[in-house]
N, C-alpha and C positions, 0 to 999 in steps of 0.2 A: 505493499498500499505507498501509495507516495505519502514522504514526510516534509513536512514546510521546515522543521527544524534543521534540516540536512542542507538546504538551501541557504539557509542562515548562516549556518556553520559555515559554507564555504565562502559567503562574505566575510563573516566575521575574520577566517584566516587569512583572507586576500589583506583586508585593510589591518589588521593588525600588524601587519609586516611595516607598517607606515606608521606607527602611535606614536613615533617622535616629530613627525610632521601635522599630525592632525589628532582630534578629538573625538572619539566615535562613543554615541549613545544609542542608546536601545529603546526604542517606546516610550522616549521621554525626554527632557531638557533641563538641565539644572538654567539654560540662558531665558530670563524673564521674559525678553522680548520675543525669542521664538515662541514660548509657552502660551503667551497672549497671543500672538498671531493663529497658534492652532487650537483656539478654545472654541472654534465653531467649526473644526474640519473634519470633523466624523464622516465615515464614509456611507453610512448609512443614514446621515443627513441627521442636523442637531445635536450639538454637544462637540465636546473636546475631541479629537483625534489625532494620532502620532503614528509615522511612519515605522517600519522595523528598525531602520538606522538614520539616526541622524548625524551627518559627518560634519565637523567646525575645523578649519584651519587655522593654525597657531600663527601663520604670518597673513591672515586676511580677514577682515572683520565684516566684509561685504559679500562672498562665496560661501556657500555650504551647499552640502551633496543629501540627499533623501532619496534613500531604497526602499523598496516595497519588493517582496517574495515570494512565489508561489510555486509549489514543488511540481505542479503539472505543466509541461511546457507549452499545453494547448491553452491552458490559464495566463499564457503571456500577456497579449494585446488584443484589444477588442478592435473591432474597425471604426467604431465611433468615438473609442475612448472616453466614453463615459461610463463604464461599467466599474466604479471606483472598487468595491467590494469582491469581485470577480475576478479581474485580471492585474496586474502586476503594473504593469508603465500604466494604465487609467489610474491605479492607486495613488502611483509617485507623482503624476502629476496632478492630481488634486491636491495631495499637499503643497507640491510645489507653488500652485496658483495661490494658496493662500499667504505663504513665506515669501513671494517675490515683491507683495506690496512695498517688503524693507529690503529685500536681498536678492543677489543674484542666484540662483539657484541649480544648479544640475540635479535633474531628476531619472533615477536609473532604476527599470524593471529590471528583474532577476527570475530566471526561474529554470527548474530542471533539478534531478536527484545526483549529477555527477557532470566531470568536467567535457565528458564528449559529447554530451546532448547538452550543455549549458547555453541557456538563451541568455543573451544582455542588451537593453536598448538602452541609449541617452537621448535626454532633451533638456535644452538649456533654455530655461524659464527667467528671462531678464528682470530686472526691478522695472516696475512700470509696464511691463509690455503686455499687450491681450495673449499674443498666441506663443507657444514654443517651439522652438524650431532643434530639428532631429539633427545630432553631431556625434561625432567619433565612430568609431567601427564595433563591431558587434563582440567585443569582448573587454573586459576588466583590464585597466590600466593603471601605470603608480599614479601617487597623488601629483607630482612635479608634471608627469602628461597631463592631467585634468586641468592642472592650471595653467598650462602654457597654453592648450588648445583654446580654452575660455577666453585666456585673455587676448589672444589672437585671432579670435572667430571674427568673422565679417559682424557679425550682427553686434560683438561688444565693441567692434572698432566702431561703428553706426552710433551705437549709444555713447561712444565715448567723446566722439567727435561731435554731436549735436550738443553733449555739456559743454565740449570747449569754446562751441561758438555761441552757446549761451554766454558762459565767463567773459568771453571776448567782447561782447555787446555792453556787459556792465563794466568790465575793464576802461572799455572806449568812453564810456559816459563818465568814470571816476576820473581818466586821466583829464578829459575837457575841462573837467573840474578844477582840475590844477592848473591849467593854463596852458599844456603840454600840446605843443602844435603837431597836427595828424602828421605831418612828413618824418617825426623822431619818434614816434610812438614806437614804432615796429622795433627802432634802433635801440631803444630803452629796454624794451621786452629784452632784445638778443643780447646786451651787455649785462643783464642779470643772469640769463641762462649759463653765458660763459662765465661769470666769476662763479656761480653755485657749482661750477664744475670743479673749481678749485678747495681743496679740503679745507684750507687756511681760513679764507673768506666764509665757507661756509661754516665754519667753528667759531669766527670772531664776530659777524657783524653783526650779531644783534647786541655785544657788546657796547658799541656805539653811540653814546647819548646825545651826541652834537650832529646833527643834520650834515651840515657841511663837511666835515670828517669824514662820514659814512659815503658822502658823495666821492670824495677823493679815493677812499680807497678802495670803492666800485672801480671808478676809472684805471687805476692804477694797476687793479688787478686783471683787468680785461686785458692792459696793455701788456702785462707781465706773459699770463696765460698765452696771448699770441705770440709774444716773443717765443716762449718756448716750444712751439708748436711751428718752431722755423719760418716765421712772418717777420719779416726783417726790413731796414733799409726804408726806401720808398714807400713802400705799400705798407709798413706799419705806421709809419709817420701819416701817411693819409686817414689810414683807419682811425690813428688815433683823435685827428680832428674832425672824424664824425662825430666821435663819442663823446667832444669836448663839452658842448653842450649841457652835461649833466650836471658839470660845475657851475652852471651859470644860470642855469635855471632856479627862479627864484623858489619855488613849491617842494623842488627837492634838494635844494640843498640850504634852505631855511626852516623850513616847515617842521616842526617837530613831528616826527612818528610817519610822516606820508611815504619816504624814500623805503624806512624798513618794511612797513605794511606792505608796499606794492611787493617788495623781495618774498616774502612770507607767501602773500596768495599767488604769486608767479612759481613758485617752488611747487605749491600745493597742487594747481590747477594745469599748469601747464608743462613743467618740468616734468611731473609724474606722466602726463599723456606720452612727451618723446622717450622717456624709461621704457612706457609700454609697448608703443607702436614705434618701431624704428623707422628711419630714412623715409621720413613723411615730412613736406615743405611745411612746417607749423607757421615760421616767420611770412612766408608768403600768403598766407591764409588770413593771418592776424594783419600783415599790411592792408590785404583788399578790402577786412573790415572796417580796419580805421581810415579808408580812404572812400568806404562808400558813401558818404555825408559829409565829404569833401569833395572840392574840384582841383586841387592844388595840383595834380598829375597830370589831367586829361590834356593839358596843352604838350606835354613832353610824349604822348601817344604809350605812355605805359599802359600796357593790358595784361596781368598775369595770367597764365595759363591756369585754367580747373585743374586739380589733383586727379581727376579719374581720366582726362587728358593726356597730361604725361606719362600715365601710367597706360593708357592705350600707345601713344608712340613706341611704348619700350617692347610692347607685344606686337607692334605692327612691323617696326626693323628686327625682331628676333634679336633683341640684346641678350648676351651670355656672358660667361664668365669672361670669354677673351676679346670683347668688344671693346673697341677705343672711342670715346663718346666724347663729341666737341658742340658745344652752343655759343654760338658766336652774339647771341644777344639774351645772356644767361638768367637776366633779371636777378630773382632771389634765389634761382639754383633748383626750380621746378624739376626741370627734365634731367637734370644731372642728380638730382639726388633719387628721383623715381629709377632712372638709371642702376644709380648704385644699389639702391635694395636688391634690383632682379639680379646685378651680377654677383653680389655678395649672396644670394639665394644659390643661384648656380656655380658658387664655388663650394658649397657642399662643406661647410666648417673646414676647409684646406686656409687655415691662419696664414701662410706665407704667399697662397694667392689672394687673399683678401687684402695683405698689404700692400699689391703690385695694382691692384685693381685702385686701390684709394690714393696711391703717390701716383701712377702713371696712367693711368686709361681714363680719367675722368679729367675733361679740360673746359674752361669758359673764358667769355669775356664779357664784358659788361661796359659801357660806358658812363653810367650814371652814378658819381661819386656816393650818394647814400645809399644807392641799390646795390651798387658793390661790397658795400662794408654788410650791407644783408646777407649778401651770396656767402661773403666769407665767413660771416658767425652763422650760417646755417649748415655750411660745410662743415665746420669744427663742432658744432654740436652734435654732429653725426659723424663725427670721429674722422677726421681728416678728410682729403682733398681740395682743402683750402687753401695752398701754396700753388693749384694749377688755375687759380679764379685771376684773369688779369684785369685792371681797371684802366684800360684803354680804346681806343678805337679799333674796331674789328678790320676796316680798311687799311690800316696802317701797314705797309710792307712789312715791318720786323713784326709785327704781329702775325703776320699769313707765312710767315717763312718759320717762326719760331713753333707756331702750330704743326706745320707740316711735319717737323722731325719727330712728331711721336705716331704719325701715319694713322689718322682716325679711321675707323670703319665705320662708324655710324654719324650722322649729322642730324640735330634737333633745333628747331628756332620757332619761336613766336615773334617777328620782328617787329620794332615799333610801328605802330599804324600812324600814317600821315595825318598833321594836323593844318599843317599849310601845304597845299598841293603844288605850291611853286618852289618852295624852298628845301621841304623834307625830302630826305634820302625816299628812293621806291622802295618798295615792301620786295618786289622780286628783286633788287640792287643786292640785298641783305641773301637771298636766296643762292645767287649766284655766288657771293663771298662765301657762304660756308662750303656748297659743293665744289668749290677751286682747292680748300685744302683736303680732301677728301681722297682716301685710295682709291684708285680705279675700282668700279664693282662695289664701291662701298655703297649703303643706302642712305639717305637725306629724305626726312620729314619734316614736314614744315606746315605751318596753320597762318593762312591769309584771309585777308578780305576777299569778298565772291568777286568782288570787281577785278582783283587780278586773272581771274581765270574767264573770265566774259569778256575782256578786252579785245578789239578786233582793229584798234587804229592808236596812235600815237606812243608814248613812251612805253607803257606797258605791253603792250603787242608786242614793240621793238623787242622786250626783255623775256617775252615770251618765246618769241623767235630764237635768240641768242640760247635761250634754256634748251629746247630741241637741237640745236646745232651742237651743243657737246654734251647732252647729256638725255637719258633716256626716262620719259614720263610713263611712269609703271601705274598710278593710279592718281584720281581727285574725287577726296570724299566730300559730299555736303554737309556743315555740320547744324546742328539746332540753331533756329534764330536767335533763340535767349542764351548763349552758350555763354555769353561774358555779360549775364545780366548782375551780377555782382561788384563787376567793375566797374558797373553804371556806365557802360558803352554800348551801343545800338548798332555796331557794324555785325553782317551776315558775314559767317566764315566758312573756308572750306579748308580740308589738309589735303597737300600734294605728295606724291611718295615719288621720290626722282633714284634713279640706279646714275652713279658719278660718271664721267668720262667716259660714257659711251653713247656716243650720239643717236638721237630717237631714230629708229630702222624705218623707212618707208614701208607703209603698208600694217605696221605693228598696232595691235589693239591695246587701247587704254582701260581700264577699269575704272567704273564711275559707280561710286556708292550713293545712296539716297540717304544717309545717317543722319536723319533730321530727330528720329528719337530715341532719348538716349536715358528715357525712365526719369529722371529728374523732376522735380516741381519746384516750383516757387513755395515759401512759409514767408509769412513778415518777418519775423524776429531772426531768422536762420539764412535766407538768401535763396539760391537755388542748390536742391539737396537731394541726395537718394532718398525720397522720403518711403518709398513702397519696397526697396531693396531689390530694386528690377537690374539694376544697372551689370551686377554680373554674370547675367545670361545675356543680356542684350551685348555685351564688349565680346563675349563670346561667339556668338553670331556674327557680328561686325566681323573680328579677324578671320574666323572660318570662310568668309563670304570672300574678303580681300584674297587670303593666300588660294583659294582654290578657284579665282577668279567668276566665281558664280553668278548667271543672268538668271535675273528674278522679277518678274511684273513688280512694280511700283517701288522696286528697292534697288537693284543693281542693272548694268549693262556694260558690255564690253563695245568699244568702238573705235575706229581708226580717224586719228583727229591730227592737225596741223595746227600751227600757230594762228592760222587763220579761222579757225573754228573756239566756239564756246567751249570749255573746260568744265562743264558739271553736267551732271546726271538728268539734271531734268529736261535738258534738251536735246536726250536719246531715248529715255528708257520709256516703255510702254506702261500705261496706267492700269491696274487691277482693278475691274469695276465691281469685281466681285465684293471689292470689300468698302464699297459705298452704298451706306445705306440711305433707306426714303429720304429721312430725316434728314439727313447731310445733304442730298439732293435737292430739297427743298428750301434750305436754309440759304445753300449757293443761289439758286436762282433769285430768290427774296433779295440778296444781297446786291445781283447783278442787275436787277430794275432798278433799286434805290438809288446805285450807282449810276445807272442809266439815266434817269429824272433828273439827280440834281448836279450830275457833272456833264455828262456827255452832250445832252438837250441843252444844257445852257451855253457851254462852250462855242454848240453849233448856233444859238442864237446870236451868238456875239459876233 
C-alpha cells in the first residue's frame, strides 16, 4: 500500500543534506509572518493549513520553499490545479498563493515511493503576482541551484526591473528636489556605485559627519578606483572633470545627510540589482529615466537603445566567446554590455577566456564627454572592458587605425540622429565608418531612422549606393513605431544588417522583416515595458525567421533590391488578410472616410 511517509522521507533526506543553508520545518512554522499568512490556507477551505515542508533560507528573508507530497504518482498534479487536497502540486500551489502576499515562493509537488518513479514539479510564485510560473527540471536540486535559478529567472528579472524603475522614478524626484541637473544625475549614481565597490569606502562613508568631507571622499575614491583599474593620463583627467560637480553641488556638499542617504538607498536598490543581474545597462536605463521629463539632450540626437534591442542585436550577429565587438557610437555602453554578457556566458566558466574577452574583445568610441564617463563607469561596474572605451571622434584617422588593430568581427551602432539636417552628420556615414574597421566577412548590425532606408535621392541615397558598392545588405527589419518612447523621441526606425567588405551581389535577395510588435506596452510610471512577458517568444521568432530567411505573409519577405529601392518590408511583403477582423476593417474604412472629408476634399476645394 502506498505510504506518504516514505515520500516525505525522500524529501527530508534530500534537504537535510543542506541544513547549513536552510531551516526545515514540517507542518508548522515558528515564523509569525508565515504562520499568519497560512491562517486561512486549509486545503478543505476555512481555517489554518500547513504544507508538509516549509523551507526558509538562512541568507534570504524574501524567498521560501513549500513542499507537498503524495505517495501515489497518479496524484501528482491535476489538469486544473485546483484539487488541493488530492494532488501534490495543487496543494503546494495553494499554500504558495497565500505566502506570495509577502514572499517569493517556490512551490514543489513531489510524489512516488522510490527514486525510480519519483516525480517532482516546481512552480515559482513571485510576491504580488497572480499566476505561478513553471520552473526547473523534474528532479530535486541543491539549495544553491534553487537560489540561482530563482534569482536569474526571467520572471524575477522582470519583477526586479519593475522595482528598479519604481525606485528610479522616486530617485529622480528626490534629485530634482535637491536641484541636481538631469545631465548629472546618472553620473552621480555611477560615482556612488564605483565607490561602493571599494571596501574602504563602504566601511568608512557612514562615519563622515561633514557633507563636504564625504563629497570629497566620494570623488577621491572614484578617482583612485579608476586609476587602479588602469585608467590613467588624459582619460582619467577627463573623467575627474566629469565627476567634479559633486564637490560643487550645494545639496551634496553642504546639506546634512543628503549624500549619505543617497549612498544608502542606491546601495540597497541599485547595487543589489547589479549584483544579481550581471551585465545589464543599468546606468543607461537610469539616464533615460532621468531625461524622460527633460529636453536637455534632444539637441544632441542622443537616443539610447532599449536593452531588449541590444540583446536582440547579439542574437542577430551570433555573438560568441570569440567575437570582437565594436561600437563607434557606444553611448552608455548598452551594446557592449549585452555583448559582454553573451560572450561571458559562452565562455562557460573559463576564467582566462573571460579575462581576454574583457581586455581585448570589447571596444567602443563615444564623443560626448559626460556620456563617455557613464560608459566607463558602466564597464567598470561590470568588471572591466573600460580601458577600451575611447572619448574621441570615431571619424578620426588615428581612432580608425587603433580599432583596426584588434580586428573586430562584429559591429554594432545606434548613431546620433540628425537634429540639424544641414549641419549634423548623416546616420549612414556612421554606418560606413563602423563597417570600415571591421574584418572582411564581419557582421554589422545597426539601427537607424526609417528615412535612411527609404531615400531614393539626395545624400542618403548616395550613402545607400556606397554601402552596396562595398558591403552586402543581408536584412532590413522594420522596428516598432514607439520603440524609443522612453527617450521621448518620435522617430520610426529600422535595423539593417550588413556583411562587411563584400560588395552586394547583383541578383542577391535581401531579407525584409516587419518586426513591429515586440510585445511591449506603455505604462504611465514605468514607460514601455514587457508587461505581459511576451518578449522572449517574440525574440525567438524574429531571430529564427531572419536566420532561416523565412517568407511569411504579413511578416517577412525576401526581395532583390538596389540603392534605388526602398529598403523596408512594407514595400514588398504580402498582406495576410486572414488576420484582418471585421471590426478592424470597419474601423479602417471609417478612418478613411473621416480623413477624406476633413482633408482631401478640403484641399481639393482650395
